[in-house]
C-alpha positions in Angstrom: 126.9 104.3 135.1 124.5 106.6 133.2 126.4 106.0 130.0 126.3 102.3 130.5 122.6 102.4 131.1 122.1 104.4 127.9 124.2 101.8 125.9 122.2 99.0 127.4 118.9 100.7 126.5 120.0 101.5 122.9 121.1 97.8 122.5 117.8 96.6 123.8 115.8 98.9 121.4 117.9 97.7 118.5 117.4 94.1 119.4 113.6 94.6 119.9 113.2 96.3 116.6 115.1 93.5 114.8 113.1 90.8 116.6 109.8 92.4 115.5 110.7 91.7 111.8 111.9 88.1 112.3 111.3 85.3 109.8 111.9 81.6 110.3 115.5 80.6 111.1 116.8 84.1 111.0 117.5 84.7 114.6 119.6 82.9 117.2 119.9 83.3 121.0 122.8 81.5 122.8 124.6 81.3 126.0 128.1 80.0 126.7 128.2 77.2 129.4 131.9 77.7 130.0 131.4 81.4 131.0 129.2 80.3 133.9 132.2 78.1 135.1 134.3 81.3 135.1 133.0 82.3 138.6 129.4 82.7 137.4 129.8 85.0 134.5 126.3 85.6 133.0 126.3 85.9 129.2 124.1 86.0 126.2 124.7 86.3 122.4 122.1 87.2 119.8 122.6 86.7 116.1 120.7 87.6 113.0 121.1 86.0 109.6 121.6 88.6 106.9 122.5 86.2 104.0 123.0 82.5 103.4 126.6 82.7 104.6 126.6 85.7 107.0 125.2 86.5 110.4 125.6 89.6 112.6 126.2 89.1 116.3 125.9 91.1 119.5 126.7 89.8 123.0 127.1 90.8 126.6 128.9 89.3 129.6 128.3 90.3 133.2 129.8 89.2 136.5 129.1 91.2 139.6 130.3 88.5 142.1 132.9 88.8 144.8 133.7 85.6 146.7 134.7 85.4 150.4 134.2 89.2 150.7 135.5 90.6 154.0 138.3 88.0 154.4 141.3 90.0 153.2 143.5 86.9 152.7 140.9 84.8 150.8 138.8 87.3 148.8 138.7 86.8 145.0 136.7 88.0 142.1 136.6 88.2 138.3 134.0 91.0 138.0 133.3 92.4 134.5 130.9 93.8 132.1 131.7 93.3 128.4 129.9 94.1 125.2 130.7 92.8 121.7 129.4 93.2 118.1 130.6 91.3 115.1 129.9 89.1 112.1 130.2 85.4 111.3 131.0 83.8 108.0 129.5 80.3 107.5 131.2 78.5 104.5 128.6 75.8 104.2 125.3 77.1 105.5 124.2 79.5 108.3 123.6 77.9 111.7 125.4 74.7 111.0 129.0 73.6 110.3 132.2 75.6 110.5 132.2 79.4 111.0 134.8 82.2 111.2 134.1 85.5 113.0 135.4 88.9 113.8 134.2 91.1 116.7 134.8 94.4 118.4 134.7 94.2 122.2 134.8 96.5 125.1 135.3 95.3 128.7 135.4 96.9 132.1 137.0 94.5 134.6 138.1 94.0 138.2 139.9 90.7 138.9 142.2 89.4 141.5 142.9 87.2 144.5 142.8 84.0 142.5 146.5 83.4 142.0 147.9 86.2 144.2 146.5 89.0 146.4 147.1 91.5 143.5 144.0 93.0 141.9 143.8 94.7 138.5 141.0 96.8 137.2 140.5 98.8 134.0 138.9 99.1 130.6 139.9 97.1 127.5 138.9 97.8 123.9 139.9 95.6 121.0 139.1 93.4 118.1 139.1 89.6 117.8 139.2 86.7 115.4 137.3 83.5 116.2 136.6 80.1 114.7 134.3 77.3 115.6 131.8 74.6 114.7 128.1 74.4 115.2 126.3 71.1 115.4 122.5 70.9 114.9 120.9 68.9 117.7 117.3 69.6 116.6 115.7 71.9 114.1 115.8 74.8 116.6 118.6 73.7 118.9 122.3 73.8 118.3 125.5 73.3 120.3 128.5 75.5 119.4 132.2 75.0 120.0 134.7 77.7 119.4 137.6 79.8 120.5 139.4 83.0 119.6 141.9 85.7 120.4 141.3 89.4 120.9 143.9 92.2 121.0 143.7 95.8 121.7 144.4 98.5 124.3 144.1 98.2 128.1 143.9 101.2 130.5 144.6 99.6 133.9 145.5 99.9 137.6 147.1 97.2 139.7 146.7 97.1 143.5 148.7 95.2 146.0 145.6 93.6 147.5 141.8 93.6 147.0 141.0 95.9 149.9 144.0 98.1 150.8 143.8 100.3 147.7 147.6 100.7 147.4 148.3 101.3 143.7 151.5 99.6 142.6 151.2 100.1 138.8 149.0 101.9 136.3 149.0 103.0 132.7 148.1 101.8 129.2 149.3 98.7 127.4 148.6 96.6 124.4 147.3 93.1 125.1 146.5 89.8 123.3 144.2 87.4 125.2 142.3 84.3 124.6 138.6 85.0 124.3 135.3 83.0 123.7 136.6 79.6 124.6 133.1 78.3 124.2 130.7 75.5 124.5 127.4 77.2 123.8 123.8 76.2 123.6 121.9 78.1 120.9 118.2 78.4 120.1 117.4 79.2 116.5 114.1 81.0 115.7 
């Protein structure tokens, strides 16, 4: 956890230093409503406009919740911490219209009990491609729709149940997963 705390502090210092030199309509803070529907996953994305058609993004997701804990047959979770950095290209104008993006993402996860009693945990690292549309609701408020795919490497362990700890599979594998299926609310500074 010491390494994670250092990463979080470094990200915070970078974001603070960027925010101190902000100008009008250069900065965006958003949250994905659909992530909250994914068993309460907390999330935030920050973006900074570097040119008329380009913005840089950084985001984090966090879900520490386990549901029905203690009931071996009914316990389920989709715990994770995930960090991403990337860039968006806006063909028309920044903060409005269509956009295309690329991101690098790292995720630590523990999920299971939803469809079967099996639980998987591990670390994923990969890159993704995304597309979406941003609609301006007001001068400083936007709604964003988007989706994407990410692919990379997954170092994992699979257990037969959430509490027994019996390992049935482990290793490394490649993956391709849907990512950022979003309906986000964004505030533009």
